[in-house]
KOLVOLO-584315 format. One record per residue: residue in one letter; x, y, z of N, C-alpha, C in turn. Coordinates in nm, 4 decimals. Example, Ala and Ser with C-alpha at 12.3 -4.5 7.8 and 13.67 -1.06 7.14 Angstrom:
2
<lodren><res>A</res><n_xx>1.3190</n_xx><n_yy>-0.5690</n_yy><n_zz>0.7800</n_zz><ca_xx>1.2300</ca_xx><ca_yy>-0.4500</ca_yy><ca_zz>0.7800</ca_zz><c_xx>1.3200</c_xx><c_yy>-0.3300</c_yy><c_zz>0.7800</c_zz></lodren>
<lodren><res>S</res><n_xx>1.2850</n_xx><n_yy>-0.2250</n_yy><n_zz>0.7080</n_zz><ca_xx>1.3670</ca_xx><ca_yy>-0.1060</ca_yy><ca_zz>0.7140</ca_zz><c_xx>1.2900</c_xx><c_yy>0.0030</c_yy><c_zz>0.7870</c_zz></lodren>
END
This chain:
50
<lodren><res>M</res><n_xx>2.7388</n_xx><n_yy>-6.1501</n_yy><n_zz>3.3128</n_zz><ca_xx>2.7766</ca_xx><ca_yy>-6.1882</ca_yy><ca_zz>3.1787</ca_zz><c_xx>2.6761</c_xx><c_yy>-6.2894</c_yy><c_zz>3.1256</c_zz></lodren>
<lodren><res>E</res><n_xx>2.6603</n_xx><n_yy>-6.2907</n_yy><n_zz>2.9956</n_zz><ca_xx>2.5689</ca_xx><ca_yy>-6.3828</ca_yy><ca_zz>2.9300</ca_zz><c_xx>2.6210</c_xx><c_yy>-6.5270</c_yy><c_zz>2.9383</c_zz></lodren>
<lodren><res>A</res><n_xx>2.5297</n_xx><n_yy>-6.6217</n_yy><n_zz>2.9375</n_zz><ca_xx>2.5681</ca_xx><ca_yy>-6.7630</ca_yy><ca_zz>2.9421</ca_zz><c_xx>2.6376</c_xx><c_yy>-6.8064</c_yy><c_zz>2.8133</c_zz></lodren>
<lodren><res>V</res><n_xx>2.5934</n_xx><n_yy>-6.7525</n_yy><n_zz>2.7004</n_zz><ca_xx>2.6557</ca_xx><ca_yy>-6.7805</ca_yy><ca_zz>2.5704</ca_zz><c_xx>2.6747</c_xx><c_yy>-6.6477</c_yy><c_zz>2.4972</c_zz></lodren>
<lodren><res>P</res><n_xx>2.7746</n_xx><n_yy>-6.6390</n_yy><n_zz>2.4105</n_zz><ca_xx>2.7946</ca_xx><ca_yy>-6.5143</ca_yy><ca_zz>2.3350</ca_zz><c_xx>2.6725</c_xx><c_yy>-6.4833</c_yy><c_zz>2.2487</c_zz></lodren>
<lodren><res>A</res><n_xx>2.6139</n_xx><n_yy>-6.3658</n_yy><n_zz>2.2665</n_zz><ca_xx>2.4896</ca_xx><ca_yy>-6.3334</ca_yy><ca_zz>2.1971</ca_zz><c_xx>2.5015</c_xx><c_yy>-6.2140</c_yy><c_zz>2.1026</c_zz></lodren>
<lodren><res>L</res><n_xx>2.6133</n_xx><n_yy>-6.1443</n_yy><n_zz>2.1055</n_zz><ca_xx>2.6306</ca_xx><ca_yy>-6.0269</ca_yy><ca_zz>2.0198</ca_zz><c_xx>2.6957</c_xx><c_yy>-6.0712</c_yy><c_zz>1.8895</c_zz></lodren>
<lodren><res>Q</res><n_xx>2.6231</n_xx><n_yy>-6.0572</n_yy><n_zz>1.7791</n_zz><ca_xx>2.6739</ca_xx><ca_yy>-6.0987</ca_yy><ca_zz>1.6484</ca_zz><c_xx>2.7370</c_xx><c_yy>-5.9804</c_yy><c_zz>1.5767</c_zz></lodren>
<lodren><res>T</res><n_xx>2.8479</n_xx><n_yy>-6.0047</n_yy><n_zz>1.5092</n_zz><ca_xx>2.9133</ca_xx><ca_yy>-5.9018</ca_yy><ca_zz>1.4295</ca_zz><c_xx>2.8850</c_xx><c_yy>-5.9265</c_yy><c_zz>1.2816</c_zz></lodren>
<lodren><res>S</res><n_xx>2.9190</n_xx><n_yy>-5.8304</n_yy><n_zz>1.1987</n_zz><ca_xx>2.8938</ca_xx><ca_yy>-5.8434</ca_yy><ca_zz>1.0549</ca_zz><c_xx>2.9793</c_xx><c_yy>-5.9526</c_yy><c_zz>0.9913</c_zz></lodren>
<lodren><res>D</res><n_xx>3.0906</n_xx><n_yy>-5.9897</n_yy><n_zz>1.0563</n_zz><ca_xx>3.1742</ca_xx><ca_yy>-6.0973</ca_yy><ca_zz>1.0027</ca_zz><c_xx>3.1495</c_xx><c_yy>-6.2301</c_yy><c_zz>1.0753</c_zz></lodren>
<lodren><res>D</res><n_xx>3.0293</n_xx><n_yy>-6.2434</n_yy><n_zz>1.1316</n_zz><ca_xx>2.9807</ca_xx><ca_yy>-6.3675</ca_yy><ca_zz>1.1940</ca_zz><c_xx>3.0576</c_xx><c_yy>-6.4122</c_yy><c_zz>1.3180</c_zz></lodren>
<lodren><res>R</res><n_xx>3.1143</n_xx><n_yy>-6.3191</n_yy><n_zz>1.3909</n_zz><ca_xx>3.1739</ca_xx><ca_yy>-6.3530</ca_yy><ca_zz>1.5199</ca_zz><c_xx>3.0652</c_xx><c_yy>-6.3441</c_yy><c_zz>1.6259</c_zz></lodren>
<lodren><res>S</res><n_xx>3.0751</n_xx><n_yy>-6.4276</n_yy><n_zz>1.7269</n_zz><ca_xx>2.9835</ca_xx><ca_yy>-6.4215</ca_yy><ca_zz>1.8402</ca_zz><c_xx>3.0611</c_xx><c_yy>-6.3706</c_yy><c_zz>1.9603</c_zz></lodren>
<lodren><res>L</res><n_xx>3.0143</n_xx><n_yy>-6.2596</n_yy><n_zz>2.0173</n_zz><ca_xx>3.0835</ca_xx><ca_yy>-6.1969</ca_yy><ca_zz>2.1286</ca_zz><c_xx>2.9942</c_xx><c_yy>-6.1944</c_yy><c_zz>2.2526</c_zz></lodren>
<lodren><res>Y</res><n_xx>3.0589</n_xx><n_yy>-6.1929</n_yy><n_zz>2.3684</n_zz><ca_xx>2.9863</ca_xx><ca_yy>-6.1642</ca_yy><ca_zz>2.4920</ca_zz><c_xx>2.9671</c_xx><c_yy>-6.0132</c_yy><c_zz>2.4982</c_zz></lodren>
<lodren><res>R</res><n_xx>2.8459</n_xx><n_yy>-5.9671</n_yy><n_zz>2.5256</n_zz><ca_xx>2.8168</ca_xx><ca_yy>-5.8242</ca_yy><ca_zz>2.5336</ca_zz><c_xx>2.8674</c_xx><c_yy>-5.7690</c_yy><c_zz>2.6668</c_zz></lodren>
<lodren><res>L</res><n_xx>2.9502</n_xx><n_yy>-5.6653</n_yy><n_zz>2.6586</n_zz><ca_xx>2.9989</ca_xx><ca_yy>-5.5982</ca_yy><ca_zz>2.7790</ca_zz><c_xx>2.9128</c_xx><c_yy>-5.4774</c_yy><c_zz>2.8125</c_zz></lodren>
<lodren><res>T</res><n_xx>2.8852</n_xx><n_yy>-5.3961</n_yy><n_zz>2.7125</n_zz><ca_xx>2.8033</ca_xx><ca_yy>-5.2761</ca_yy><ca_zz>2.7315</ca_zz><c_xx>2.7088</c_xx><c_yy>-5.2599</c_yy><c_zz>2.6141</c_zz></lodren>
<lodren><res>Q</res><n_xx>2.6101</n_xx><n_yy>-5.1767</n_yy><n_zz>2.6342</n_zz><ca_xx>2.5126</ca_xx><ca_yy>-5.1472</ca_yy><ca_zz>2.5293</ca_zz><c_xx>2.4769</c_xx><c_yy>-5.0009</c_yy><c_zz>2.5417</c_zz></lodren>
<lodren><res>N</res><n_xx>2.4804</n_xx><n_yy>-4.9276</n_yy><n_zz>2.4324</n_zz><ca_xx>2.4536</ca_xx><ca_yy>-4.7848</ca_yy><ca_zz>2.4349</ca_zz><c_xx>2.3578</c_xx><c_yy>-4.7505</c_yy><c_zz>2.3221</c_zz></lodren>
<lodren><res>R</res><n_xx>2.2444</n_xx><n_yy>-4.6977</n_yy><n_zz>2.3578</n_zz><ca_xx>2.1480</ca_xx><ca_yy>-4.6560</ca_yy><ca_zz>2.2563</ca_zz><c_xx>2.1721</c_xx><c_yy>-4.5082</c_yy><c_zz>2.2255</c_zz></lodren>
<lodren><res>H</res><n_xx>2.1410</n_xx><n_yy>-4.4699</n_yy><n_zz>2.1048</n_zz><ca_xx>2.1561</ca_xx><ca_yy>-4.3313</ca_yy><ca_zz>2.0601</ca_zz><c_xx>2.0342</c_xx><c_yy>-4.2526</c_yy><c_zz>2.1060</c_zz></lodren>
<lodren><res>G</res><n_xx>2.0241</n_xx><n_yy>-4.2387</n_yy><n_zz>2.2388</n_zz><ca_xx>1.9067</ca_xx><ca_yy>-4.1715</ca_yy><ca_zz>2.2935</ca_zz><c_xx>1.7807</c_xx><c_yy>-4.2425</c_yy><c_zz>2.2473</c_zz></lodren>
<lodren><res>N</res><n_xx>1.6756</n_xx><n_yy>-4.1721</n_yy><n_zz>2.2290</n_zz><ca_xx>1.5537</ca_xx><ca_yy>-4.2288</ca_yy><ca_zz>2.1721</ca_zz><c_xx>1.5249</c_xx><c_yy>-4.1647</c_yy><c_zz>2.0372</c_zz></lodren>
<lodren><res>L</res><n_xx>1.6299</n_xx><n_yy>-4.1042</n_yy><n_zz>1.9785</n_zz><ca_xx>1.6102</ca_xx><ca_yy>-4.0347</ca_yy><ca_zz>1.8519</ca_zz><c_xx>1.5896</c_xx><c_yy>-4.1313</c_yy><c_zz>1.7358</c_zz></lodren>
<lodren><res>V</res><n_xx>1.6650</n_xx><n_yy>-4.2395</n_yy><n_zz>1.7362</n_zz><ca_xx>1.6563</ca_xx><ca_yy>-4.3366</ca_yy><ca_zz>1.6276</ca_zz><c_xx>1.6316</c_xx><c_yy>-4.4739</c_yy><c_zz>1.6891</c_zz></lodren>
<lodren><res>P</res><n_xx>1.5079</n_xx><n_yy>-4.5211</n_yy><n_zz>1.6890</n_zz><ca_xx>1.4795</ca_xx><ca_yy>-4.6517</ca_yy><ca_zz>1.7488</ca_zz><c_xx>1.5636</c_xx><c_yy>-4.7625</c_yy><c_zz>1.6849</c_zz></lodren>
<lodren><res>G</res><n_xx>1.6202</n_xx><n_yy>-4.8472</n_yy><n_zz>1.7694</n_zz><ca_xx>1.6982</ca_xx><ca_yy>-4.9602</ca_yy><ca_zz>1.7206</ca_zz><c_xx>1.8446</c_xx><c_yy>-4.9314</c_yy><c_zz>1.6959</c_zz></lodren>
<lodren><res>L</res><n_xx>1.8851</n_xx><n_yy>-4.8033</n_yy><n_zz>1.6968</n_zz><ca_xx>2.0255</ca_xx><ca_yy>-4.7703</ca_yy><ca_zz>1.6761</ca_zz><c_xx>2.1002</c_xx><c_yy>-4.7998</c_yy><c_zz>1.8049</c_zz></lodren>
<lodren><res>E</res><n_xx>2.1884</n_xx><n_yy>-4.8978</n_yy><n_zz>1.8007</n_zz><ca_xx>2.2528</ca_xx><ca_yy>-4.9458</ca_yy><ca_zz>1.9213</ca_zz><c_xx>2.3981</c_xx><c_yy>-4.9786</c_yy><c_zz>1.8930</c_zz></lodren>
<lodren><res>R</res><n_xx>2.4864</n_xx><n_yy>-4.9333</n_yy><n_zz>1.9814</n_zz><ca_xx>2.6279</ca_xx><ca_yy>-4.9646</ca_yy><ca_zz>1.9721</ca_zz><c_xx>2.6648</c_xx><c_yy>-5.0440</c_yy><c_zz>2.0955</c_zz></lodren>
<lodren><res>S</res><n_xx>2.7584</n_xx><n_yy>-5.1359</n_yy><n_zz>2.0829</n_zz><ca_xx>2.7944</ca_xx><ca_yy>-5.2219</ca_yy><ca_zz>2.1953</ca_zz><c_xx>2.9431</c_xx><c_yy>-5.2495</c_yy><c_zz>2.1959</c_zz></lodren>
<lodren><res>F</res><n_xx>2.9944</n_xx><n_yy>-5.2794</n_yy><n_zz>2.3138</n_zz><ca_xx>3.1269</ca_xx><ca_yy>-5.3379</ca_yy><ca_zz>2.3276</ca_zz><c_xx>3.1063</c_xx><c_yy>-5.4847</c_yy><c_zz>2.3568</c_zz></lodren>
<lodren><res>G</res><n_xx>3.1878</n_xx><n_yy>-5.5683</n_yy><n_zz>2.2944</n_zz><ca_xx>3.1794</ca_xx><ca_yy>-5.7118</ca_yy><ca_zz>2.3177</ca_zz><c_xx>3.3187</c_xx><c_yy>-5.7698</c_yy><c_zz>2.3288</c_zz></lodren>
<lodren><res>V</res><n_xx>3.3280</n_xx><n_yy>-5.8881</n_yy><n_zz>2.3855</n_zz><ca_xx>3.4574</ca_xx><ca_yy>-5.9544</ca_yy><ca_zz>2.4020</ca_zz><c_xx>3.4526</c_xx><c_yy>-6.0917</c_yy><c_zz>2.3358</c_zz></lodren>
<lodren><res>E</res><n_xx>3.5607</n_xx><n_yy>-6.1246</n_yy><n_zz>2.2630</n_zz><ca_xx>3.5712</ca_xx><ca_yy>-6.2555</ca_yy><ca_zz>2.1989</ca_zz><c_xx>3.6016</c_xx><c_yy>-6.3609</c_yy><c_zz>2.3053</c_zz></lodren>
<lodren><res>P</res><n_xx>3.5250</n_xx><n_yy>-6.4691</n_yy><n_zz>2.3087</n_zz><ca_xx>3.5436</ca_xx><ca_yy>-6.5713</ca_yy><ca_zz>2.4114</ca_zz><c_xx>3.6809</c_xx><c_yy>-6.6392</c_yy><c_zz>2.4056</c_zz></lodren>
<lodren><res>E</res><n_xx>3.7338</n_xx><n_yy>-6.6620</n_yy><n_zz>2.2861</n_zz><ca_xx>3.8586</ca_xx><ca_yy>-6.7365</ca_yy><ca_zz>2.2734</ca_zz><c_xx>3.9819</c_xx><c_yy>-6.6536</c_yy><c_zz>2.3065</c_zz></lodren>
<lodren><res>T</res><n_xx>3.9800</n_xx><n_yy>-6.5243</n_yy><n_zz>2.2695</n_zz><ca_xx>4.1009</ca_xx><ca_yy>-6.4428</ca_yy><ca_zz>2.2817</ca_zz><c_xx>4.0938</c_xx><c_yy>-6.3356</c_yy><c_zz>2.3901</c_zz></lodren>
<lodren><res>G</res><n_xx>3.9715</n_xx><n_yy>-6.2976</n_yy><n_zz>2.4295</n_zz><ca_xx>3.9565</ca_xx><ca_yy>-6.1887</ca_yy><ca_zz>2.5259</ca_zz><c_xx>3.9661</c_xx><c_yy>-6.0516</c_yy><c_zz>2.4613</c_zz></lodren>
<lodren><res>T</res><n_xx>3.9747</n_xx><n_yy>-6.0484</n_yy><n_zz>2.3282</n_zz><ca_xx>3.9829</ca_xx><ca_yy>-5.9216</ca_yy><ca_zz>2.2556</ca_zz><c_xx>3.8501</c_xx><c_yy>-5.8477</c_yy><c_zz>2.2667</c_zz></lodren>
<lodren><res>V</res><n_xx>3.8577</n_xx><n_yy>-5.7196</n_yy><n_zz>2.3038</n_zz><ca_xx>3.7382</ca_xx><ca_yy>-5.6364</ca_yy><ca_zz>2.3150</ca_zz><c_xx>3.7162</c_xx><c_yy>-5.5654</c_yy><c_zz>2.1813</c_zz></lodren>
<lodren><res>R</res><n_xx>3.5933</n_xx><n_yy>-5.5685</n_yy><n_zz>2.1329</n_zz><ca_xx>3.5577</ca_xx><ca_yy>-5.5078</ca_yy><ca_zz>2.0056</ca_zz><c_xx>3.4418</c_xx><c_yy>-5.4109</c_yy><c_zz>2.0238</c_zz></lodren>
<lodren><res>Y</res><n_xx>3.4442</n_xx><n_yy>-5.3034</n_yy><n_zz>1.9447</n_zz><ca_xx>3.3348</ca_xx><ca_yy>-5.2074</ca_yy><ca_zz>1.9406</ca_zz><c_xx>3.2469</c_xx><c_yy>-5.2461</c_yy><c_zz>1.8227</c_zz></lodren>
<lodren><res>V</res><n_xx>3.1193</n_xx><n_yy>-5.2704</n_yy><n_zz>1.8467</n_zz><ca_xx>3.0280</ca_xx><ca_yy>-5.3182</ca_yy><ca_zz>1.7434</ca_zz><c_xx>2.9273</c_xx><c_yy>-5.2088</c_yy><c_zz>1.7121</c_zz></lodren>
<lodren><res>L</res><n_xx>2.9284</n_xx><n_yy>-5.1635</n_yy><n_zz>1.5871</n_zz><ca_xx>2.8334</ca_xx><ca_yy>-5.0629</ca_yy><ca_zz>1.5416</ca_zz><c_xx>2.7047</c_xx><c_yy>-5.1300</c_yy><c_zz>1.4961</c_zz></lodren>
<lodren><res>P</res><n_xx>2.5962</n_xx><n_yy>-5.0566</n_yy><n_zz>1.4940</n_zz><ca_xx>2.4710</ca_xx><ca_yy>-5.1145</ca_yy><ca_zz>1.4455</ca_zz><c_xx>2.4790</c_xx><c_yy>-5.1438</c_yy><c_zz>1.2975</c_zz></lodren>
<lodren><res>Q</res><n_xx>2.4056</n_xx><n_yy>-5.2443</n_yy><n_zz>1.2544</n_zz><ca_xx>2.3999</ca_xx><ca_yy>-5.2739</ca_yy><ca_zz>1.1113</ca_zz><c_xx>2.3041</c_xx><c_yy>-5.1770</c_yy><c_zz>1.0453</c_zz></lodren>
<lodren><res>S</res><n_xx>2.3404</n_xx><n_yy>-5.1344</n_yy><n_zz>0.9266</n_zz><ca_xx>2.2543</ca_xx><ca_yy>-5.0377</ca_yy><ca_zz>0.8563</ca_zz><c_xx>2.1658</c_xx><c_yy>-5.1063</c_yy><c_zz>0.7564</c_zz></lodren>
END
């Protein structure tokens, strides 16, 4: 696990990254991740920003 939450969401939450999944190599930079909120333990699915 990361030392500090490094996965940013569009609503400015900082999450610990659990997983990272790239869309193959078809679209560079397109990345989806699962992250967990440090305070609540809630797991969130984070889509790439467009």
